[in-house]
Backbone as a chain_set.jsonl record, in Angstrom:
{"seq": "MIAAVVLAAGQSRRMGTQKLLLPWGPSSVIGHIVDQLLETSLSHVCVVVGRDADRVTAALADRPVAWVTNPQPQGDMLSSLRCALRVLPVDCEAALVVLGDQPRITAALVEDLLQAYDTCAQEILVPFYRGRRGHPMLFSRRYFEEVMTQYEGLGLRGLLQAHGPEVCEWPVSIPAVLMDMDTPRDYQRERRRAGKTGDSVTSD", "coords": {"N": [[-14.102, 0.908, 12.163], [-10.972, 1.269, 10.418], [-9.24, -0.37, 7.802], [-5.867, -1.325, 6.901], [-5.22, -2.145, 3.657], [-2.645, -4.125, 2.391], [-0.97, -4.064, -0.515], [0.827, -6.465, -1.915], [1.619, -8.572, -3.845], [2.791, -8.19, -6.457], [4.903, -9.523, -9.092], [7.48, -8.284, -9.411], [9.226, -8.509, -11.746], [11.087, -6.689, -12.868], [12.894, -5.58, -11.065], [14.065, -7.939, -10.411], [14.247, -9.585, -8.56], [13.002, -10.775, -5.373], [11.334, -7.805, -4.742], [10.178, -6.947, -2.127], [11.446, -8.313, -0.126], [13.949, -7.457, -0.15], [16.615, -5.769, 1.784], [15.949, -3.805, 4.335], [16.956, -1.256, 6.494], [17.061, -2.782, 9.713], [15.277, -4.735, 8.816], [13.206, -5.957, 6.246], [12.174, -4.389, 3.322], [9.185, -4.899, 3.119], [8.551, -5.941, 5.449], [9.492, -3.314, 6.996], [7.239, -1.731, 6.063], [4.616, -2.628, 7.171], [5.621, -2.638, 9.724], [5.407, 0.378, 10.538], [2.831, 0.671, 9.724], [1.569, -0.686, 11.952], [2.175, 0.509, 13.976], [0.091, 2.731, 14.057], [-3.08, 4.124, 14.764], [-4.657, 1.868, 13.033], [-6.623, -0.397, 12.921], [-6.66, -2.964, 11.758], [-4.929, -4.966, 9.706], [-4.23, -6.105, 6.828], [-2.495, -8.483, 4.317], [-2.072, -8.833, 1.035], [-1.248, -11.336, -0.781], [1.312, -12.913, -3.456], [3.317, -13.841, -5.802], [5.937, -15.51, -4.829], [4.89, -15.857, -2.014], [5.145, -17.781, 0.072], [7.221, -16.906, 1.161], [7.106, -14.143, 1.69], [5.11, -14.335, 3.447], [6.427, -15.632, 5.548], [8.143, -13.696, 6.409], [6.829, -12.018, 7.701], [6.085, -13.429, 9.804], [5.601, -12.757, 12.499], [4.0, -10.605, 12.724], [0.934, -9.227, 13.649], [-1.007, -9.65, 11.549], [-3.785, -9.966, 9.0], [-4.085, -12.295, 6.03], [-4.435, -12.809, 2.602], [-4.495, -14.233, -0.132], [-3.668, -13.721, -3.644], [-4.977, -15.41, -6.32], [-4.413, -15.058, -8.923], [-1.518, -13.8, -9.401], [0.011, -12.373, -11.734], [-2.119, -10.489, -12.345], [-3.632, -7.214, -12.285], [-3.193, -4.496, -10.149], [-5.391, -3.929, -9.289], [-6.997, -6.323, -9.022], [-5.787, -7.711, -6.777], [-6.646, -6.102, -4.794], [-9.103, -6.345, -4.947], [-9.323, -8.965, -3.413], [-8.646, -8.792, -1.345], [-10.632, -6.602, -0.252], [-12.747, -8.321, -0.159], [-12.416, -9.947, 2.058], [-12.177, -8.274, 4.44], [-13.013, -7.43, 7.534], [-16.351, -7.314, 8.569], [-17.636, -4.999, 9.915], [-15.734, -2.794, 9.178], [-15.27, -0.13, 8.158], [-13.811, 1.878, 6.081], [-11.064, 1.757, 4.122], [-7.658, 1.624, 3.592], [-5.598, 2.094, 1.221], [-2.24, 0.418, 0.803], [0.704, 0.427, -0.922], [3.009, -2.333, -1.462], [5.793, -1.539, -1.813], [6.688, 1.078, -0.931], [8.738, 2.171, 1.158], [9.101, 4.568, 2.249], [6.996, 5.495, 3.719], [5.807, 6.48, 6.29], [4.737, 6.165, 9.84], [3.732, 8.485, 11.196], [2.744, 10.012, 8.69], [0.8, 8.386, 8.082], [-1.117, 7.857, 9.874], [-1.325, 11.014, 10.156], [-2.938, 10.89, 7.463], [-5.393, 9.32, 8.256], [-6.297, 10.305, 10.508], [-7.359, 12.982, 8.735], [-8.987, 12.238, 7.407], [-10.79, 11.378, 9.093], [-11.92, 13.869, 9.585], [-11.976, 15.478, 7.581], [-15.092, 16.119, 4.777], [-15.229, 14.742, 2.325], [-15.679, 11.446, 1.081], [-13.355, 9.903, -0.156], [-9.846, 10.261, 0.138], [-6.916, 11.385, -0.704], [-3.076, 11.61, -0.358], [-1.427, 14.272, -1.588], [1.257, 15.995, -3.164], [2.672, 18.68, -4.056], [0.974, 19.134, -6.268], [0.667, 16.925, -7.216], [-1.208, 13.33, -7.213], [-0.85, 10.694, -4.76], [-0.007, 7.706, -2.885], [-0.242, 6.331, 0.603], [-3.881, 5.69, -0.538], [-7.1, 6.229, 0.723], [-10.63, 5.17, 0.99], [-14.118, 4.894, 1.512], [-16.211, 2.344, 2.542], [-18.663, 2.47, 1.191], [-17.963, 2.429, -1.365], [-16.923, 0.297, -2.127], [-18.047, -2.297, -3.285], [-18.633, -0.824, -5.641], [-15.471, -0.534, -6.616], [-15.416, -3.391, -6.737], [-16.46, -4.31, -9.264], [-15.999, -2.593, -11.381], [-14.077, -0.61, -13.209], [-12.139, -1.518, -14.632], [-8.737, -2.009, -15.773], [-8.336, 0.637, -15.328], [-8.155, 0.68, -12.507], [-7.549, 2.47, -9.437], [-7.734, 4.963, -10.073], [-9.838, 5.083, -11.949], [-12.172, 5.147, -10.024], [-11.261, 7.693, -8.65], [-11.768, 9.03, -10.622], [-14.274, 8.896, -11.417], [-15.563, 10.125, -8.954], [-15.056, 12.995, -8.837], [-15.96, 15.145, -7.043], [-15.752, 13.919, -4.366], [-13.575, 13.688, -3.541], [-10.969, 14.103, -1.794], [-8.214, 15.899, -1.637], [-5.53, 16.035, 0.094], [-3.022, 18.038, 1.559], [0.595, 16.857, 1.709], [3.862, 16.694, 3.169], [6.235, 15.323, 1.902], [7.857, 13.625, -0.264], [7.389, 10.93, -0.69], [5.135, 9.628, -0.998], [4.729, 9.765, -3.814], [6.398, 7.992, -4.65], [7.654, 4.77, -5.773], [9.198, 1.761, -6.12], [10.385, -0.216, -8.757], [12.417, -1.037, -10.031], [16.277, -2.164, -9.774], [17.558, 0.688, -9.738], [15.652, 2.512, -8.523], [15.362, 0.908, -6.133], [17.92, 1.645, -4.814], [17.703, 4.525, -4.997], [15.816, 5.313, -3.247], [16.547, 4.136, -0.946], [18.877, 5.709, -0.638], [17.774, 8.463, -0.312], [16.374, 8.023, 2.28], [18.435, 7.769, 3.736], [20.266, 5.236, 4.157], [22.745, 2.897, 3.556], [24.659, 0.405, 2.214], [23.292, -2.13, 2.037], [22.253, -4.209, -0.821], [21.103, -5.239, -3.972], [20.009, -8.731, -4.972], [20.216, -11.643, -6.981], [17.078, -13.793, -7.247]], "CA": [[-12.764, 0.716, 12.121], [-10.318, 1.461, 9.131], [-8.474, -1.387, 7.833], [-4.934, -1.042, 5.656], [-4.877, -3.331, 2.701], [-0.971, -3.839, 1.51], [-0.837, -4.805, -2.027], [2.067, -7.238, -2.059], [1.19, -9.81, -4.811], [3.487, -8.221, -7.469], [5.969, -10.34, -9.415], [8.99, -7.971, -9.152], [10.338, -8.746, -12.667], [11.665, -5.481, -13.426], [13.42, -5.708, -10.037], [15.174, -9.108, -10.679], [14.276, -10.39, -7.322], [11.416, -10.092, -4.551], [11.863, -6.369, -3.744], [9.54, -6.867, -0.895], [12.237, -9.037, 0.554], [15.101, -6.712, -0.075], [17.246, -5.237, 3.171], [15.472, -2.206, 4.534], [17.305, -1.246, 8.119], [17.039, -4.187, 10.433], [14.113, -5.648, 8.361], [12.851, -6.036, 4.823], [11.05, -3.614, 2.701], [7.751, -5.108, 3.461], [8.609, -5.914, 6.827], [9.184, -2.187, 7.455], [5.879, -1.049, 5.708], [4.032, -3.237, 7.883], [5.685, -2.449, 11.148], [5.152, 1.441, 10.374], [1.579, 0.624, 9.994], [1.075, -1.391, 13.116], [2.394, 1.899, 14.788], [-0.511, 3.846, 13.871], [-4.507, 3.62, 14.88], [-5.338, 1.155, 12.249], [-7.628, -1.481, 13.517], [-6.851, -4.116, 11.058], [-3.925, -4.843, 8.507], [-4.337, -7.196, 5.716], [-1.709, -8.27, 3.399], [-1.898, -9.331, -0.172], [0.497, -11.624, -1.372], [0.843, -13.546, -4.844], [4.352, -14.352, -6.016], [7.001, -15.925, -3.291], [3.765, -15.88, -0.73], [5.744, -18.278, 1.571], [8.531, -16.184, 1.548], [6.62, -12.975, 2.12], [4.272, -14.668, 4.71], [7.602, -15.929, 6.668], [9.074, -12.484, 6.59], [5.826, -11.119, 8.533], [5.385, -14.563, 10.383], [5.794, -12.442, 13.784], [3.096, -9.594, 13.276], [-0.511, -9.539, 13.691], [-1.59, -8.963, 10.174], [-4.207, -11.049, 8.148], [-3.348, -12.481, 4.529], [-4.915, -12.961, 1.345], [-3.602, -14.997, -1.502], [-4.311, -13.301, -5.049], [-4.559, -16.543, -6.937], [-3.765, -14.416, -10.165], [-0.926, -12.74, -9.115], [-0.4, -11.544, -12.776], [-2.843, -9.487, -12.701], [-3.057, -5.834, -11.913], [-3.284, -4.085, -8.534], [-7.178, -4.063, -8.539], [-7.142, -7.882, -8.904], [-5.315, -7.969, -5.2], [-7.292, -5.121, -3.96], [-10.616, -6.86, -4.643], [-9.376, -10.078, -2.931], [-9.05, -7.752, 0.141], [-12.028, -6.425, 0.251], [-13.655, -9.347, -0.065], [-12.347, -10.934, 3.345], [-12.017, -7.352, 5.615], [-14.067, -7.632, 8.696], [-17.897, -6.899, 8.401], [-17.23, -3.382, 10.32], [-14.617, -2.091, 8.604], [-15.739, 1.283, 7.454], [-12.807, 2.47, 4.961], [-9.726, 0.723, 3.456], [-6.487, 2.347, 3.3], [-4.624, 1.019, 0.281], [-0.873, 0.706, 0.89], [1.365, -0.051, -1.706], [4.251, -3.096, -0.739], [6.779, -1.188, -2.134], [6.548, 2.468, -0.953], [9.309, 2.035, 2.39], [9.595, 5.559, 2.996], [5.647, 5.684, 4.169], [5.882, 6.627, 7.889], [3.822, 5.961, 10.702], [3.196, 9.532, 11.199], [2.07, 10.389, 7.522], [-0.428, 7.15, 8.017], [-1.708, 8.922, 11.044], [-1.888, 12.41, 9.417], [-4.052, 10.483, 6.738], [-6.237, 8.903, 9.157], [-7.02, 11.911, 11.238], [-7.557, 14.202, 8.174], [-10.117, 11.218, 6.801], [-12.246, 11.471, 9.947], [-12.449, 15.481, 9.552], [-13.085, 15.953, 5.964], [-16.042, 15.806, 4.569], [-15.363, 13.79, 1.351], [-15.047, 10.021, 1.611], [-11.983, 9.48, -0.748], [-9.108, 10.792, 0.171], [-5.562, 10.922, -1.011], [-2.033, 12.315, -0.475], [-1.113, 15.072, -2.453], [2.374, 16.54, -3.069], [3.325, 19.562, -5.206], [0.369, 19.059, -7.725], [0.347, 14.966, -7.778], [-1.633, 12.648, -5.935], [-0.215, 9.462, -4.48], [-0.306, 6.427, -1.997], [-1.572, 5.526, 0.507], [-5.055, 6.53, -0.437], [-8.315, 5.808, 1.607], [-11.836, 5.266, 0.623], [-15.066, 4.251, 1.925], [-16.889, 1.066, 2.187], [-19.578, 2.922, 0.216], [-17.316, 2.479, -2.56], [-16.267, -1.42, -2.222], [-18.952, -2.89, -4.265], [-18.17, -0.456, -7.355], [-14.213, -1.415, -6.773], [-15.326, -5.023, -6.872], [-17.373, -4.453, -10.232], [-15.788, -1.444, -12.384], [-12.836, 0.012, -13.206], [-11.245, -2.885, -15.331], [-7.712, -1.322, -16.819], [-7.657, 1.757, -14.76], [-7.849, 0.621, -11.351], [-8.275, 2.969, -8.527], [-7.818, 5.969, -10.834], [-11.331, 5.249, -12.293], [-12.913, 5.669, -9.03], [-10.972, 8.942, -8.445], [-12.275, 10.042, -11.963], [-15.865, 8.8, -11.333], [-16.05, 10.517, -7.897], [-14.062, 13.881, -8.125], [-16.212, 15.848, -5.953], [-15.961, 13.247, -3.278], [-11.985, 13.187, -3.227], [-10.272, 15.256, -0.716], [-6.407, 16.015, -1.855], [-4.75, 16.173, 1.529], [-1.539, 18.132, 1.137], [1.558, 16.323, 2.302], [5.072, 17.622, 3.007], [6.839, 14.705, 1.692], [7.548, 13.261, -1.832], [7.487, 9.567, -0.637], [3.833, 9.304, -1.422], [4.58, 9.408, -5.062], [7.536, 6.829, -5.124], [7.239, 2.953, -5.508], [10.399, 0.832, -6.352], [10.427, -1.225, -9.575], [13.85, -1.715, -10.45], [17.535, -1.71, -8.837], [17.794, 2.007, -9.363], [14.688, 2.865, -7.474], [15.682, 0.794, -4.703], [19.331, 2.646, -4.042], [17.324, 5.992, -4.824], [14.787, 5.193, -2.086], [17.636, 4.157, 0.199], [19.787, 7.075, -0.307], [17.254, 9.346, 0.37], [16.023, 7.189, 3.489], [19.852, 7.796, 4.647], [20.531, 3.84, 4.58], [23.631, 2.428, 2.992], [25.308, -1.028, 2.568], [22.649, -3.253, 1.475], [22.58, -4.421, -2.269], [20.281, -6.145, -4.812], [20.967, -9.793, -5.232], [19.043, -12.297, -7.371], [16.69, -15.032, -6.633]], "C": [[-12.336, 1.038, 10.701], [-9.343, 0.318, 9.048], [-7.388, -0.95, 6.956], [-5.188, -2.435, 4.722], [-3.317, -2.98, 1.937], [-0.742, -4.744, 0.407], [0.658, -5.352, -2.436], [2.22, -8.49, -2.723], [2.124, -9.496, -6.032], [4.611, -8.985, -7.834], [7.602, -9.91, -9.509], [9.702, -8.179, -10.349], [11.261, -7.836, -13.137], [12.835, -5.201, -12.563], [14.62, -6.627, -10.297], [15.166, -9.909, -9.485], [13.136, -10.188, -6.383], [11.79, -8.939, -4.136], [11.262, -6.422, -2.487], [10.28, -7.359, 0.234], [13.473, -8.35, 0.684], [15.318, -5.628, 1.109], [16.424, -3.642, 3.23], [15.853, -2.018, 6.399], [17.45, -2.798, 8.582], [15.926, -4.879, 9.947], [14.184, -5.718, 7.283], [11.984, -4.736, 4.36], [9.228, -3.765, 3.345], [7.573, -5.39, 4.896], [8.398, -4.606, 7.992], [7.807, -1.738, 7.293], [5.147, -1.667, 6.525], [4.179, -2.791, 9.573], [5.11, -0.666, 11.316], [3.488, 1.37, 10.576], [0.764, 0.152, 11.133], [1.639, -0.42, 14.38], [1.282, 2.89, 14.931], [-2.077, 3.11, 14.532], [-5.345, 2.67, 14.013], [-6.081, 0.195, 13.029], [-7.408, -3.03, 12.695], [-5.463, -3.914, 9.84], [-3.956, -6.193, 7.634], [-3.419, -7.222, 4.208], [-2.005, -9.236, 1.872], [-1.055, -9.916, -0.822], [0.37, -12.592, -2.523], [2.398, -14.352, -5.151], [4.987, -14.747, -4.581], [6.183, -15.667, -2.057], [4.309, -16.539, 0.027], [6.36, -17.728, 1.505], [8.51, -14.85, 2.363], [5.532, -13.446, 3.638], [5.484, -14.91, 6.047], [7.956, -14.632, 7.012], [8.407, -11.916, 7.691], [5.34, -12.158, 9.449], [4.773, -13.765, 12.098], [4.813, -11.462, 14.016], [2.021, -10.202, 13.202], [-1.14, -8.888, 12.46], [-2.269, -10.707, 9.536], [-3.92, -10.776, 7.034], [-4.339, -12.98, 3.762], [-4.088, -13.424, 0.384], [-4.31, -14.147, -2.537], [-3.998, -14.444, -5.907], [-4.228, -16.242, -8.576], [-2.889, -13.493, -9.999], [-0.202, -11.852, -10.48], [-1.209, -10.765, -12.811], [-2.401, -8.22, -12.113], [-3.295, -5.606, -10.438], [-4.819, -3.726, -8.049], [-7.423, -5.097, -8.562], [-6.924, -8.033, -7.1], [-6.171, -7.119, -4.346], [-8.715, -5.809, -3.756], [-10.535, -8.035, -3.584], [-9.405, -9.913, -1.555], [-9.974, -7.641, 0.447], [-13.098, -7.311, 0.575], [-13.536, -10.238, 1.483], [-11.908, -9.493, 4.64], [-13.286, -7.537, 6.401], [-15.506, -6.711, 8.288], [-18.066, -5.27, 8.975], [-16.224, -2.522, 10.054], [-15.303, -0.931, 7.474], [-15.209, 2.238, 6.258], [-11.796, 1.575, 4.942], [-8.804, 1.865, 3.043], [-5.614, 1.499, 2.334], [-3.167, 1.653, 0.347], [-0.069, 0.057, 0.019], [2.663, -0.787, -1.134], [5.476, -2.607, -0.875], [7.243, 0.164, -2.206], [7.442, 2.466, 0.669], [9.223, 3.105, 3.202], [8.313, 6.337, 3.608], [6.071, 5.723, 5.319], [4.324, 6.294, 8.523], [2.815, 7.386, 10.882], [2.346, 10.062, 10.127], [0.708, 9.398, 7.758], [-1.215, 7.843, 8.808], [-2.605, 10.364, 10.654], [-3.165, 12.075, 8.4], [-5.339, 10.119, 7.394], [-7.138, 9.78, 10.058], [-7.731, 13.059, 10.099], [-8.972, 13.259, 7.572], [-11.374, 11.338, 7.692], [-12.539, 13.11, 10.116], [-12.77, 15.927, 8.293], [-14.438, 15.528, 5.788], [-16.24, 14.598, 3.371], [-15.001, 12.288, 2.061], [-14.146, 9.461, 0.923], [-11.15, 10.632, 0.011], [-7.571, 10.336, -0.044], [-4.715, 12.124, -1.128], [-1.928, 13.063, -1.692], [-0.187, 16.132, -2.185], [2.633, 17.288, -4.158], [2.302, 19.131, -6.507], [-0.346, 17.919, -7.826], [-0.17, 14.457, -6.726], [-0.735, 10.941, -5.705], [-0.612, 8.57, -3.75], [0.306, 6.927, -0.803], [-3.107, 6.591, 0.336], [-6.217, 5.81, 0.373], [-9.753, 6.357, 0.944], [-12.949, 4.405, 1.451], [-15.751, 3.013, 2.046], [-18.318, 1.279, 1.286], [-19.184, 2.44, -1.311], [-16.582, 0.857, -2.873], [-17.039, -1.834, -3.338], [-18.489, -1.997, -5.896], [-16.87, -0.554, -7.64], [-14.103, -2.727, -7.481], [-15.736, -5.298, -8.361], [-16.667, -3.634, -11.452], [-14.453, -1.156, -12.162], [-11.601, -0.936, -13.905], [-10.281, -2.061, -16.165], [-7.638, 0.115, -16.307], [-7.499, 1.72, -13.152], [-8.404, 1.745, -10.226], [-8.283, 4.393, -9.191], [-9.353, 6.252, -11.356], [-12.339, 5.734, -10.922], [-12.545, 6.915, -8.612], [-11.95, 9.828, -9.691], [-13.795, 10.146, -12.161], [-16.404, 9.954, -10.229], [-15.522, 12.148, -7.386], [-14.412, 14.858, -7.039], [-16.298, 15.189, -4.756], [-14.667, 13.175, -2.835], [-11.36, 14.422, -2.546], [-8.795, 15.011, -0.988], [-6.046, 16.658, -0.739], [-3.195, 16.393, 1.465], [-0.789, 17.542, 2.281], [3.182, 16.792, 2.22], [6.365, 16.965, 2.378], [6.591, 13.674, 0.464], [7.238, 11.699, -1.508], [6.088, 8.955, -0.933], [3.755, 9.12, -3.071], [5.501, 8.514, -5.708], [7.48, 5.673, -4.763], [9.026, 2.716, -5.857], [10.099, -0.361, -7.62], [11.575, -1.779, -9.975], [15.217, -1.223, -9.245], [17.586, -0.087, -8.346], [16.68, 2.622, -8.41], [14.934, 2.606, -6.323], [16.762, 1.698, -4.196], [18.606, 4.026, -4.187], [16.479, 6.097, -3.118], [15.592, 5.145, -0.67], [18.614, 5.532, 0.483], [18.937, 8.153, 0.351], [16.551, 9.161, 1.9], [17.385, 7.361, 4.423], [20.304, 6.023, 4.685], [21.444, 3.537, 3.29], [23.668, 1.113, 3.222], [24.322, -2.154, 2.271], [22.631, -3.318, -0.296], [21.416, -5.465, -2.529], [20.575, -7.772, -5.052], [19.779, -10.523, -6.012], [18.515, -13.341, -6.696], [17.609, -15.963, -6.943]], "O": [[-13.193, 1.092, 9.819], [-8.671, 0.008, 10.031], [-7.765, -0.136, 6.114], [-5.313, -3.571, 5.179], [-2.961, -2.032, 1.237], [-0.396, -5.925, 0.452], [1.459, -4.741, -3.144], [2.885, -9.402, -2.233], [2.338, -10.477, -6.745], [5.415, -9.188, -6.924], [8.589, -10.636, -9.62], [10.92, -8.066, -10.206], [12.219, -8.219, -13.808], [13.796, -4.639, -13.088], [15.799, -6.284, -10.385], [15.967, -10.833, -9.342], [12.296, -9.348, -6.708], [12.566, -8.881, -3.182], [11.917, -5.86, -1.609], [9.991, -7.033, 1.386], [14.139, -8.638, 1.679], [14.47, -4.783, 1.395], [16.374, -2.717, 2.419], [15.198, -2.51, 7.318], [17.863, -3.745, 7.912], [15.514, -5.749, 10.714], [15.339, -5.56, 6.889], [11.183, -4.197, 5.123], [8.435, -2.949, 3.813], [6.532, -5.096, 5.484], [7.776, -4.547, 9.053], [7.182, -1.371, 8.288], [4.602, -0.663, 6.983], [3.279, -2.65, 10.402], [4.365, -0.462, 12.275], [2.946, 1.968, 11.506], [-0.416, 0.449, 11.32], [1.481, -0.695, 15.569], [1.375, 3.799, 15.755], [-2.22, 1.905, 14.739], [-6.565, 2.613, 14.17], [-5.782, 0.344, 14.213], [-7.975, -4.058, 13.064], [-5.168, -2.859, 9.279], [-3.603, -7.27, 8.115], [-3.503, -6.413, 3.284], [-2.116, -10.457, 1.982], [-0.156, -9.338, -1.433], [-0.726, -13.146, -2.608], [2.543, -15.48, -4.68], [4.593, -14.358, -3.482], [6.778, -15.261, -1.06], [4.14, -16.056, 1.146], [6.542, -17.826, 2.718], [9.286, -14.448, 3.229], [5.395, -12.761, 4.651], [5.397, -14.463, 7.191], [8.086, -14.503, 8.229], [9.046, -11.371, 8.592], [4.237, -11.956, 9.956], [3.771, -14.149, 12.702], [4.531, -11.214, 15.189], [1.879, -11.369, 12.835], [-1.678, -7.781, 12.435], [-1.805, -11.847, 9.525], [-3.574, -9.661, 6.644], [-5.189, -13.657, 4.34], [-2.983, -12.929, 0.161], [-5.489, -13.853, -2.34], [-2.83, -14.561, -6.279], [-3.842, -17.131, -9.335], [-3.184, -12.346, -10.338], [0.122, -10.685, -10.257], [-0.909, -9.974, -13.706], [-1.305, -8.0, -11.598], [-3.566, -6.517, -9.657], [-5.274, -3.395, -6.954], [-8.48, -5.212, -7.942], [-7.812, -8.408, -6.333], [-6.384, -7.467, -3.185], [-9.337, -5.839, -2.694], [-11.52, -8.193, -2.863], [-9.986, -10.621, -0.733], [-10.478, -8.334, 1.331], [-14.057, -7.146, 1.329], [-14.4, -11.002, 1.913], [-11.346, -9.83, 5.681], [-14.397, -7.759, 5.919], [-15.519, -5.59, 7.778], [-18.679, -4.453, 8.287], [-15.945, -1.556, 10.765], [-15.68, -1.038, 6.308], [-15.867, 3.08, 5.646], [-11.714, 0.658, 5.76], [-9.112, 2.818, 2.326], [-5.051, 0.444, 2.625], [-2.847, 2.816, 0.103], [-0.113, -1.16, 0.197], [3.415, -0.128, -0.416], [6.361, -3.092, -0.169], [7.965, 0.578, -3.113], [6.668, 2.828, 1.556], [9.23, 3.04, 4.431], [8.393, 7.515, 3.957], [6.91, 4.85, 5.539], [3.225, 6.205, 7.976], [1.59, 7.429, 10.764], [1.269, 10.562, 10.451], [-0.402, 9.886, 7.544], [-2.106, 8.501, 8.271], [-3.786, 10.697, 10.75], [-4.199, 12.743, 8.422], [-6.361, 10.684, 7.004], [-8.359, 9.845, 10.198], [-8.532, 13.9, 10.507], [-9.993, 13.909, 7.346], [-12.55, 11.388, 7.331], [-13.465, 13.459, 10.849], [-13.718, 16.658, 8.005], [-14.943, 14.68, 6.523], [-17.121, 13.738, 3.408], [-14.365, 12.02, 3.08], [-13.938, 8.304, 1.288], [-11.644, 11.687, 0.41], [-7.088, 9.262, 0.315], [-5.03, 13.207, -1.621], [-2.294, 12.577, -2.762], [-0.403, 17.021, -1.361], [2.833, 16.72, -5.232], [2.78, 18.835, -7.602], [-1.479, 17.745, -8.276], [0.094, 14.783, -5.569], [-0.145, 10.312, -6.584], [-1.833, 8.443, -3.831], [1.202, 7.769, -0.867], [-3.366, 7.696, 0.813], [-6.022, 4.615, 0.599], [-9.997, 7.488, 0.524], [-12.644, 3.337, 1.982], [-15.718, 2.622, 0.879], [-18.929, 0.333, 0.789], [-19.982, 2.153, -2.204], [-15.836, 0.543, -3.8], [-16.526, -1.657, -4.444], [-18.129, -2.52, -6.951], [-16.654, -0.679, -8.846], [-13.305, -3.143, -8.32], [-15.437, -6.405, -8.809], [-16.832, -4.131, -12.566], [-13.805, -1.399, -11.144], [-10.401, -0.936, -13.629], [-10.715, -1.444, -17.137], [-6.831, 0.838, -16.892], [-6.834, 2.571, -12.56], [-9.621, 1.901, -10.129], [-9.105, 5.099, -8.608], [-9.951, 7.321, -11.234], [-13.15, 6.657, -11.004], [-13.491, 7.509, -8.095], [-12.583, 10.881, -9.615], [-14.434, 11.011, -12.76], [-17.42, 10.612, -10.455], [-15.502, 12.568, -6.23], [-13.588, 15.351, -6.268], [-16.944, 15.797, -3.903], [-14.482, 12.623, -1.751], [-11.398, 15.583, -2.955], [-8.235, 13.993, -0.583], [-6.265, 17.864, -0.624], [-2.325, 15.527, 1.367], [-1.163, 17.574, 3.453], [3.622, 17.231, 1.158], [7.399, 17.62, 2.247], [5.547, 13.071, 0.218], [6.65, 11.223, -2.479], [6.01, 7.738, -1.097], [2.867, 8.439, -3.582], [5.522, 8.249, -6.91], [7.281, 5.366, -3.588], [9.869, 3.609, -5.775], [9.553, -1.407, -7.268], [11.674, -2.975, -10.247], [15.222, -0.399, -8.33], [17.633, 0.356, -7.198], [17.099, 3.285, -7.46], [14.885, 3.437, -5.415], [16.55, 2.448, -3.243], [18.994, 4.811, -3.322], [16.675, 6.864, -2.176], [15.403, 5.812, 0.347], [18.921, 6.116, 1.523], [19.288, 8.693, 1.4], [16.245, 10.146, 2.572], [17.39, 7.125, 5.631], [20.835, 5.807, 5.774], [21.057, 3.831, 2.159], [23.014, 0.553, 4.103], [24.84, -3.27, 2.318], [23.051, -2.345, -0.922], [20.913, -6.254, -1.729], [21.741, -7.928, -5.416], [18.606, -10.198, -5.834], [19.098, -13.877, -5.754], [17.487, -17.114, -6.524]]}, "num_chains": 1, "name": "protein.A"}
């Protein structure tokens, strides 16, 4: 089985409000992302929460997902990923790492990545758009222990650098794999590109 790890423990300092709970269509940013994942053949979805954990979990209360809390939400992405790797099911063969602030990632894109991973010879797969690597990225269980114990300050870039020949760069047709949201301007940009209007950023 392949599990998705949704990194949703960030502090959203530059946004000025909890960006995961910003409106996205009839849902929220995090709700929409999780809904897209649940439409795929993924067997398990684990959401890593930190700041505003109660609010984020409440926003996803009706979805069949697992939770894990990063006790150090001020840490980097690697710290959150490690929290999830510790609790993934024992039969999990690979992890798909999904950023909690990429709401233009679609179920179709994720399914394409899953199928590509099944067919490519390498055990690390990254979406590749116009010469740049993005997210979500997939990697085999054989690298879990390595990620748990190495790459401080580098995160998954360290894994990619250490295993260049084992990385499959899978070409995709949408730039959303390169785009996340850190500021109100980023949020409005992503909304425009998704054809959504009318919602705005408010302060906590």
